PAKOLLUM-855127 format. One record per residue (C-alpha): residue in one letter; x, y, z negated; residue number from 1. Coordinates in steps of 0.5 Angstrom, whole numbers. Layout:
residues N
{tido: A, u: X, v: Y, w: Z, mifi: NUM} .
...
***
This chain:
residues 296
{tido: X, u: 107, v: 503, w: -344, mifi: 1} .
{tido: X, u: 107, v: 506, w: -351, mifi: 2} .
{tido: X, u: 109, v: 500, w: -354, mifi: 3} .
{tido: X, u: 115, v: 500, w: -349, mifi: 4} .
{tido: X, u: 117, v: 506, w: -350, mifi: 5} .
{tido: X, u: 118, v: 505, w: -358, mifi: 6} .
{tido: X, u: 122, v: 499, w: -357, mifi: 7} .
{tido: X, u: 129, v: 499, w: -358, mifi: 8} .
{tido: X, u: 132, v: 496, w: -352, mifi: 9} .
{tido: X, u: 139, v: 497, w: -354, mifi: 10} .
{tido: X, u: 138, v: 494, w: -361, mifi: 11} .
{tido: X, u: 142, v: 487, w: -361, mifi: 12} .
{tido: X, u: 141, v: 482, w: -366, mifi: 13} .
{tido: X, u: 145, v: 482, w: -373, mifi: 14} .
{tido: X, u: 147, v: 476, w: -376, mifi: 15} .
{tido: X, u: 150, v: 473, w: -382, mifi: 16} .
{tido: X, u: 153, v: 466, w: -383, mifi: 17} .
{tido: X, u: 156, v: 462, w: -389, mifi: 18} .
{tido: X, u: 160, v: 455, w: -388, mifi: 19} .
{tido: X, u: 156, v: 449, w: -391, mifi: 20} .
{tido: X, u: 162, v: 445, w: -392, mifi: 21} .
{tido: X, u: 166, v: 450, w: -396, mifi: 22} .
{tido: X, u: 166, v: 451, w: -404, mifi: 23} .
{tido: X, u: 168, v: 458, w: -406, mifi: 24} .
{tido: X, u: 169, v: 455, w: -413, mifi: 25} .
{tido: X, u: 175, v: 451, w: -411, mifi: 26} .
{tido: X, u: 179, v: 456, w: -408, mifi: 27} .
{tido: X, u: 184, v: 459, w: -410, mifi: 28} .
{tido: X, u: 184, v: 466, w: -407, mifi: 29} .
{tido: X, u: 177, v: 469, w: -404, mifi: 30} .
{tido: X, u: 180, v: 474, w: -399, mifi: 31} .
{tido: X, u: 176, v: 479, w: -394, mifi: 32} .
{tido: X, u: 176, v: 484, w: -388, mifi: 33} .
{tido: X, u: 171, v: 489, w: -387, mifi: 34} .
{tido: X, u: 171, v: 492, w: -379, mifi: 35} .
{tido: X, u: 167, v: 498, w: -379, mifi: 36} .
{tido: X, u: 166, v: 500, w: -372, mifi: 37} .
{tido: X, u: 163, v: 506, w: -369, mifi: 38} .
{tido: X, u: 157, v: 501, w: -366, mifi: 39} .
{tido: X, u: 158, v: 495, w: -370, mifi: 40} .
{tido: X, u: 161, v: 493, w: -377, mifi: 41} .
{tido: X, u: 163, v: 486, w: -379, mifi: 42} .
{tido: X, u: 166, v: 483, w: -387, mifi: 43} .
{tido: X, u: 169, v: 476, w: -386, mifi: 44} .
{tido: X, u: 170, v: 473, w: -393, mifi: 45} .
{tido: X, u: 175, v: 467, w: -393, mifi: 46} .
{tido: X, u: 176, v: 462, w: -397, mifi: 47} .
{tido: X, u: 184, v: 459, w: -398, mifi: 48} .
{tido: X, u: 184, v: 462, w: -391, mifi: 49} .
{tido: X, u: 178, v: 458, w: -388, mifi: 50} .
{tido: X, u: 172, v: 462, w: -386, mifi: 51} .
{tido: X, u: 167, v: 461, w: -392, mifi: 52} .
{tido: X, u: 162, v: 467, w: -389, mifi: 53} .
{tido: X, u: 161, v: 473, w: -385, mifi: 54} .
{tido: X, u: 156, v: 478, w: -383, mifi: 55} .
{tido: X, u: 156, v: 482, w: -377, mifi: 56} .
{tido: X, u: 151, v: 488, w: -377, mifi: 57} .
{tido: X, u: 149, v: 495, w: -374, mifi: 58} .
{tido: X, u: 154, v: 501, w: -377, mifi: 59} .
{tido: X, u: 150, v: 506, w: -381, mifi: 60} .
{tido: X, u: 151, v: 514, w: -381, mifi: 61} .
{tido: X, u: 157, v: 513, w: -385, mifi: 62} .
{tido: X, u: 163, v: 508, w: -386, mifi: 63} .
{tido: X, u: 163, v: 507, w: -394, mifi: 64} .
{tido: X, u: 155, v: 504, w: -394, mifi: 65} .
{tido: X, u: 157, v: 501, w: -387, mifi: 66} .
{tido: X, u: 163, v: 497, w: -391, mifi: 67} .
{tido: X, u: 158, v: 495, w: -397, mifi: 68} .
{tido: X, u: 152, v: 493, w: -393, mifi: 69} .
{tido: X, u: 156, v: 489, w: -388, mifi: 70} .
{tido: X, u: 159, v: 486, w: -394, mifi: 71} .
{tido: X, u: 153, v: 484, w: -398, mifi: 72} .
{tido: X, u: 150, v: 482, w: -391, mifi: 73} .
{tido: X, u: 156, v: 476, w: -391, mifi: 74} .
{tido: X, u: 154, v: 475, w: -398, mifi: 75} .
{tido: X, u: 147, v: 474, w: -397, mifi: 76} .
{tido: X, u: 146, v: 466, w: -396, mifi: 77} .
{tido: X, u: 152, v: 465, w: -402, mifi: 78} .
{tido: X, u: 152, v: 464, w: -409, mifi: 79} .
{tido: X, u: 159, v: 468, w: -408, mifi: 80} .
{tido: X, u: 159, v: 474, w: -413, mifi: 81} .
{tido: X, u: 160, v: 481, w: -410, mifi: 82} .
{tido: X, u: 166, v: 482, w: -414, mifi: 83} .
{tido: X, u: 170, v: 475, w: -414, mifi: 84} .
{tido: X, u: 175, v: 477, w: -408, mifi: 85} .
{tido: X, u: 182, v: 477, w: -409, mifi: 86} .
{tido: X, u: 184, v: 482, w: -404, mifi: 87} .
{tido: X, u: 180, v: 487, w: -399, mifi: 88} .
{tido: X, u: 184, v: 490, w: -392, mifi: 89} .
{tido: X, u: 179, v: 495, w: -388, mifi: 90} .
{tido: X, u: 180, v: 496, w: -380, mifi: 91} .
{tido: X, u: 176, v: 500, w: -375, mifi: 92} .
{tido: X, u: 174, v: 506, w: -373, mifi: 93} .
{tido: X, u: 172, v: 508, w: -381, mifi: 94} .
{tido: X, u: 178, v: 503, w: -384, mifi: 95} .
{tido: X, u: 180, v: 509, w: -389, mifi: 96} .
{tido: X, u: 173, v: 509, w: -392, mifi: 97} .
{tido: X, u: 172, v: 502, w: -394, mifi: 98} .
{tido: X, u: 171, v: 503, w: -402, mifi: 99} .
{tido: X, u: 173, v: 495, w: -403, mifi: 100} .
{tido: X, u: 179, v: 496, w: -399, mifi: 101} .
{tido: X, u: 186, v: 495, w: -402, mifi: 102} .
{tido: X, u: 189, v: 497, w: -396, mifi: 103} .
{tido: X, u: 187, v: 499, w: -389, mifi: 104} .
{tido: X, u: 190, v: 496, w: -382, mifi: 105} .
{tido: X, u: 189, v: 498, w: -375, mifi: 106} .
{tido: X, u: 184, v: 495, w: -371, mifi: 107} .
{tido: X, u: 190, v: 493, w: -366, mifi: 108} .
{tido: X, u: 194, v: 489, w: -371, mifi: 109} .
{tido: X, u: 188, v: 485, w: -373, mifi: 110} .
{tido: X, u: 184, v: 484, w: -367, mifi: 111} .
{tido: X, u: 191, v: 481, w: -364, mifi: 112} .
{tido: X, u: 191, v: 476, w: -371, mifi: 113} .
{tido: X, u: 184, v: 475, w: -371, mifi: 114} .
{tido: X, u: 184, v: 472, w: -364, mifi: 115} .
{tido: X, u: 190, v: 467, w: -365, mifi: 116} .
{tido: X, u: 186, v: 465, w: -370, mifi: 117} .
{tido: X, u: 179, v: 464, w: -367, mifi: 118} .
{tido: X, u: 182, v: 462, w: -360, mifi: 119} .
{tido: X, u: 189, v: 458, w: -361, mifi: 120} .
{tido: X, u: 196, v: 460, w: -361, mifi: 121} .
{tido: X, u: 196, v: 460, w: -355, mifi: 122} .
{tido: X, u: 192, v: 468, w: -353, mifi: 123} .
{tido: X, u: 198, v: 473, w: -351, mifi: 124} .
{tido: X, u: 193, v: 478, w: -348, mifi: 125} .
{tido: X, u: 187, v: 480, w: -351, mifi: 126} .
{tido: X, u: 182, v: 485, w: -350, mifi: 127} .
{tido: X, u: 177, v: 488, w: -354, mifi: 128} .
{tido: X, u: 171, v: 492, w: -351, mifi: 129} .
{tido: X, u: 168, v: 495, w: -357, mifi: 130} .
{tido: X, u: 163, v: 500, w: -358, mifi: 131} .
{tido: X, u: 167, v: 507, w: -356, mifi: 132} .
{tido: X, u: 173, v: 504, w: -353, mifi: 133} .
{tido: X, u: 177, v: 499, w: -350, mifi: 134} .
{tido: X, u: 183, v: 496, w: -352, mifi: 135} .
{tido: X, u: 188, v: 491, w: -348, mifi: 136} .
{tido: X, u: 193, v: 488, w: -353, mifi: 137} .
{tido: X, u: 200, v: 484, w: -352, mifi: 138} .
{tido: X, u: 201, v: 479, w: -357, mifi: 139} .
{tido: X, u: 206, v: 473, w: -359, mifi: 140} .
{tido: X, u: 204, v: 466, w: -361, mifi: 141} .
{tido: X, u: 203, v: 469, w: -369, mifi: 142} .
{tido: X, u: 199, v: 475, w: -367, mifi: 143} .
{tido: X, u: 204, v: 480, w: -367, mifi: 144} .
{tido: X, u: 203, v: 485, w: -363, mifi: 145} .
{tido: X, u: 208, v: 487, w: -357, mifi: 146} .
{tido: X, u: 205, v: 492, w: -353, mifi: 147} .
{tido: X, u: 198, v: 495, w: -352, mifi: 148} .
{tido: X, u: 194, v: 500, w: -348, mifi: 149} .
{tido: X, u: 187, v: 504, w: -350, mifi: 150} .
{tido: X, u: 182, v: 508, w: -346, mifi: 151} .
{tido: X, u: 181, v: 515, w: -346, mifi: 152} .
{tido: X, u: 175, v: 517, w: -351, mifi: 153} .
{tido: X, u: 169, v: 515, w: -346, mifi: 154} .
{tido: X, u: 163, v: 511, w: -347, mifi: 155} .
{tido: X, u: 164, v: 508, w: -340, mifi: 156} .
{tido: X, u: 165, v: 501, w: -340, mifi: 157} .
{tido: X, u: 164, v: 500, w: -347, mifi: 158} .
{tido: X, u: 158, v: 497, w: -352, mifi: 159} .
{tido: X, u: 155, v: 504, w: -353, mifi: 160} .
{tido: X, u: 155, v: 505, w: -346, mifi: 161} .
{tido: X, u: 151, v: 500, w: -345, mifi: 162} .
{tido: X, u: 146, v: 501, w: -350, mifi: 163} .
{tido: X, u: 145, v: 507, w: -346, mifi: 164} .
{tido: X, u: 143, v: 504, w: -340, mifi: 165} .
{tido: X, u: 139, v: 499, w: -344, mifi: 166} .
{tido: X, u: 135, v: 504, w: -346, mifi: 167} .
{tido: X, u: 134, v: 508, w: -339, mifi: 168} .
{tido: X, u: 132, v: 502, w: -335, mifi: 169} .
{tido: X, u: 128, v: 499, w: -341, mifi: 170} .
{tido: X, u: 131, v: 492, w: -341, mifi: 171} .
{tido: X, u: 133, v: 488, w: -347, mifi: 172} .
{tido: X, u: 141, v: 488, w: -349, mifi: 173} .
{tido: X, u: 140, v: 480, w: -350, mifi: 174} .
{tido: X, u: 138, v: 480, w: -342, mifi: 175} .
{tido: X, u: 143, v: 485, w: -339, mifi: 176} .
{tido: X, u: 148, v: 480, w: -336, mifi: 177} .
{tido: X, u: 142, v: 475, w: -333, mifi: 178} .
{tido: X, u: 138, v: 481, w: -330, mifi: 179} .
{tido: X, u: 144, v: 483, w: -327, mifi: 180} .
{tido: X, u: 144, v: 477, w: -323, mifi: 181} .
{tido: X, u: 138, v: 478, w: -320, mifi: 182} .
{tido: X, u: 139, v: 484, w: -316, mifi: 183} .
{tido: X, u: 137, v: 484, w: -309, mifi: 184} .
{tido: X, u: 141, v: 484, w: -303, mifi: 185} .
{tido: X, u: 150, v: 485, w: -303, mifi: 186} .
{tido: X, u: 152, v: 488, w: -309, mifi: 187} .
{tido: X, u: 151, v: 495, w: -311, mifi: 188} .
{tido: X, u: 158, v: 499, w: -313, mifi: 189} .
{tido: X, u: 155, v: 506, w: -313, mifi: 190} .
{tido: X, u: 155, v: 508, w: -321, mifi: 191} .
{tido: X, u: 161, v: 511, w: -324, mifi: 192} .
{tido: X, u: 165, v: 508, w: -328, mifi: 193} .
{tido: X, u: 169, v: 513, w: -331, mifi: 194} .
{tido: X, u: 163, v: 517, w: -335, mifi: 195} .
{tido: X, u: 157, v: 514, w: -338, mifi: 196} .
{tido: X, u: 154, v: 521, w: -337, mifi: 197} .
{tido: X, u: 155, v: 521, w: -329, mifi: 198} .
{tido: X, u: 153, v: 514, w: -329, mifi: 199} .
{tido: X, u: 147, v: 515, w: -333, mifi: 200} .
{tido: X, u: 145, v: 521, w: -328, mifi: 201} .
{tido: X, u: 146, v: 517, w: -322, mifi: 202} .
{tido: X, u: 143, v: 511, w: -324, mifi: 203} .
{tido: X, u: 136, v: 515, w: -325, mifi: 204} .
{tido: X, u: 137, v: 518, w: -318, mifi: 205} .
{tido: X, u: 137, v: 511, w: -315, mifi: 206} .
{tido: X, u: 131, v: 508, w: -320, mifi: 207} .
{tido: X, u: 128, v: 515, w: -316, mifi: 208} .
{tido: X, u: 129, v: 512, w: -310, mifi: 209} .
{tido: X, u: 126, v: 506, w: -311, mifi: 210} .
{tido: X, u: 132, v: 501, w: -313, mifi: 211} .
{tido: X, u: 130, v: 496, w: -318, mifi: 212} .
{tido: X, u: 133, v: 495, w: -325, mifi: 213} .
{tido: X, u: 136, v: 488, w: -323, mifi: 214} .
{tido: X, u: 140, v: 492, w: -318, mifi: 215} .
{tido: X, u: 142, v: 499, w: -321, mifi: 216} .
{tido: X, u: 145, v: 494, w: -327, mifi: 217} .
{tido: X, u: 149, v: 490, w: -322, mifi: 218} .
{tido: X, u: 151, v: 496, w: -320, mifi: 219} .
{tido: X, u: 153, v: 499, w: -327, mifi: 220} .
{tido: X, u: 155, v: 491, w: -330, mifi: 221} .
{tido: X, u: 160, v: 492, w: -323, mifi: 222} .
{tido: X, u: 163, v: 499, w: -325, mifi: 223} .
{tido: X, u: 164, v: 497, w: -332, mifi: 224} .
{tido: X, u: 168, v: 491, w: -330, mifi: 225} .
{tido: X, u: 172, v: 496, w: -326, mifi: 226} .
{tido: X, u: 174, v: 500, w: -331, mifi: 227} .
{tido: X, u: 176, v: 495, w: -336, mifi: 228} .
{tido: X, u: 180, v: 491, w: -330, mifi: 229} .
{tido: X, u: 183, v: 498, w: -329, mifi: 230} .
{tido: X, u: 186, v: 498, w: -336, mifi: 231} .
{tido: X, u: 188, v: 491, w: -337, mifi: 232} .
{tido: X, u: 192, v: 491, w: -331, mifi: 233} .
{tido: X, u: 196, v: 497, w: -333, mifi: 234} .
{tido: X, u: 198, v: 493, w: -339, mifi: 235} .
{tido: X, u: 200, v: 487, w: -336, mifi: 236} .
{tido: X, u: 196, v: 480, w: -335, mifi: 237} .
{tido: X, u: 199, v: 474, w: -338, mifi: 238} .
{tido: X, u: 196, v: 467, w: -339, mifi: 239} .
{tido: X, u: 192, v: 466, w: -345, mifi: 240} .
{tido: X, u: 187, v: 471, w: -344, mifi: 241} .
{tido: X, u: 182, v: 471, w: -350, mifi: 242} .
{tido: X, u: 176, v: 476, w: -351, mifi: 243} .
{tido: X, u: 174, v: 480, w: -357, mifi: 244} .
{tido: X, u: 168, v: 485, w: -359, mifi: 245} .
{tido: X, u: 160, v: 485, w: -357, mifi: 246} .
{tido: X, u: 162, v: 485, w: -349, mifi: 247} .
{tido: X, u: 165, v: 478, w: -349, mifi: 248} .
{tido: X, u: 158, v: 476, w: -350, mifi: 249} .
{tido: X, u: 155, v: 480, w: -344, mifi: 250} .
{tido: X, u: 156, v: 476, w: -338, mifi: 251} .
{tido: X, u: 154, v: 481, w: -333, mifi: 252} .
{tido: X, u: 161, v: 484, w: -334, mifi: 253} .
{tido: X, u: 165, v: 479, w: -336, mifi: 254} .
{tido: X, u: 164, v: 474, w: -330, mifi: 255} .
{tido: X, u: 165, v: 480, w: -326, mifi: 256} .
{tido: X, u: 171, v: 481, w: -330, mifi: 257} .
{tido: X, u: 175, v: 474, w: -330, mifi: 258} .
{tido: X, u: 175, v: 473, w: -322, mifi: 259} .
{tido: X, u: 179, v: 480, w: -322, mifi: 260} .
{tido: X, u: 183, v: 478, w: -326, mifi: 261} .
{tido: X, u: 184, v: 471, w: -324, mifi: 262} .
{tido: X, u: 185, v: 467, w: -329, mifi: 263} .
{tido: X, u: 179, v: 464, w: -334, mifi: 264} .
{tido: X, u: 178, v: 467, w: -342, mifi: 265} .
{tido: X, u: 179, v: 462, w: -347, mifi: 266} .
{tido: X, u: 173, v: 460, w: -351, mifi: 267} .
{tido: X, u: 171, v: 460, w: -358, mifi: 268} .
{tido: X, u: 166, v: 457, w: -362, mifi: 269} .
{tido: X, u: 166, v: 463, w: -366, mifi: 270} .
{tido: X, u: 162, v: 470, w: -366, mifi: 271} .
{tido: X, u: 167, v: 474, w: -362, mifi: 272} .
{tido: X, u: 165, v: 480, w: -365, mifi: 273} .
{tido: X, u: 168, v: 478, w: -372, mifi: 274} .
{tido: X, u: 175, v: 478, w: -369, mifi: 275} .
{tido: X, u: 177, v: 485, w: -372, mifi: 276} .
{tido: X, u: 175, v: 483, w: -379, mifi: 277} .
{tido: X, u: 177, v: 476, w: -379, mifi: 278} .
{tido: X, u: 184, v: 479, w: -378, mifi: 279} .
{tido: X, u: 184, v: 483, w: -384, mifi: 280} .
{tido: X, u: 182, v: 477, w: -388, mifi: 281} .
{tido: X, u: 188, v: 474, w: -385, mifi: 282} .
{tido: X, u: 192, v: 479, w: -387, mifi: 283} .
{tido: X, u: 190, v: 480, w: -394, mifi: 284} .
{tido: X, u: 190, v: 472, w: -396, mifi: 285} .
{tido: X, u: 198, v: 473, w: -393, mifi: 286} .
{tido: X, u: 198, v: 478, w: -399, mifi: 287} .
{tido: X, u: 195, v: 474, w: -404, mifi: 288} .
{tido: X, u: 200, v: 468, w: -402, mifi: 289} .
{tido: X, u: 206, v: 473, w: -403, mifi: 290} .
{tido: X, u: 203, v: 473, w: -410, mifi: 291} .
{tido: X, u: 201, v: 481, w: -409, mifi: 292} .
{tido: X, u: 194, v: 480, w: -410, mifi: 293} .
{tido: X, u: 189, v: 483, w: -415, mifi: 294} .
{tido: X, u: 189, v: 480, w: -423, mifi: 295} .
{tido: X, u: 184, v: 476, w: -425, mifi: 296} .
***
């Protein structure tokens, strides 16, 4: 029991990757996008507009170090020198505190651009579920934003809210999706979708009444899907629906959300968490192609 209490159930798997088919030495431009979010930080390195490497890790106690660490994590499996970059753009919650950045852009613009890159130019609606906010974005075939909405500032429906529940229930965040469909009886729907503090209190009450962890998870995932849907519905739904952010990997929420929306979500081979950083790196590449990158 003591060992179980020490386990950090919220801790998701950090990852980095290098494209084995790209030799950066032959690239004209190396551009970097760094997305410092409230919960996770990503760095994407492009070689002439193609993903050469990326890193995806937990955001630390301050934005500058989180940005540096994400970039170094992306570089870890490569022989690319740390200072070999032509342009860097910061985005996300901590975008103004990215030491390497030549400029910063909003995560709205970067997620739209990144979604087009990762899912294809038929994307028209982008849902980004981040650590502490939800964004519903409409864009054109080039990733230009035409409309967007964000949730109010509350962890309900976000990645951080799910982390809170994982620790409460003692369920690994990687197992939440599957376990949430292992409930007994009718699917429960009694947990708050508007406040994670209330939801946690309600969940504790349900556990004391004898509810299983699976039933509580089902209720919370359903509440999260409801909250996300209310935002997406308000921005307007267009076919070509792509999901970015860590919650895209949680089938407990996504498989409940999509029937509400009434369409399939698009698929990608890329990690959906890197969309913001990928979009930032693409904007940086566009700057370089206009001849405005760093002089080397």
